[in-house]
N, C-alpha and C positions, 0 to 999 in steps of 0.2 A: 585327792586327800587321804583316801584309805592306804594308798600305795606308799604314800611318805610316812604314815603311821606303821607300816609295816616292815618298812626299811629301817626305821628308827628303833622299832621293838628286836628287829633280828641284829642289828649292830649292837644294841645295850645288851642283848642275850651273849652275843660272842665275847664281848667285854667281861661280862659277869662270869662267864665259861671259864676264861683264861686266868682271870682274879680267883676265882674259887678253886681251881685246880692248883695253881702255884701256892695259895695260902691253906690247902686242903680244909676249906670251909664248906661244910654241907649247904649252910644256909644260901651263900652265894650261888653254889652249884644249883640249888632249887630255884633261886630266882632266875637263874640263866635259863633252865629248862621252861620255866614258864613264859619267859619272854620269848624264846625261839618259837613256843608253841602257839602263843597268842600270834605271833609275827607272822607265822605261815598260814595261819586261818581267819585272819581278820578280815580279809577282803571279802572271802566267800560267807562270811557271816554278816557283814554289814549289807552286800547285795540281798541275802535272804531276807534280813530283817526290813529293808526299805520295800523289798517285793511283797512282803506280808503287810506291811503297813498300808501300800496302797491299794489293798484289797483285791488284787488281782487274782 
């Protein structure tokens, strides 16, 4: 499940990156950066959150 979310965020980030660059829109570029950042780190975050919630 987290892999699908990560791929979806990375794909969305790439699309926003291209659109933001072509339109010179800083808001789209910021959205792209956030999507790519969260897409790269979501798996480790969820894994750590579940590990911490299990009390181990």
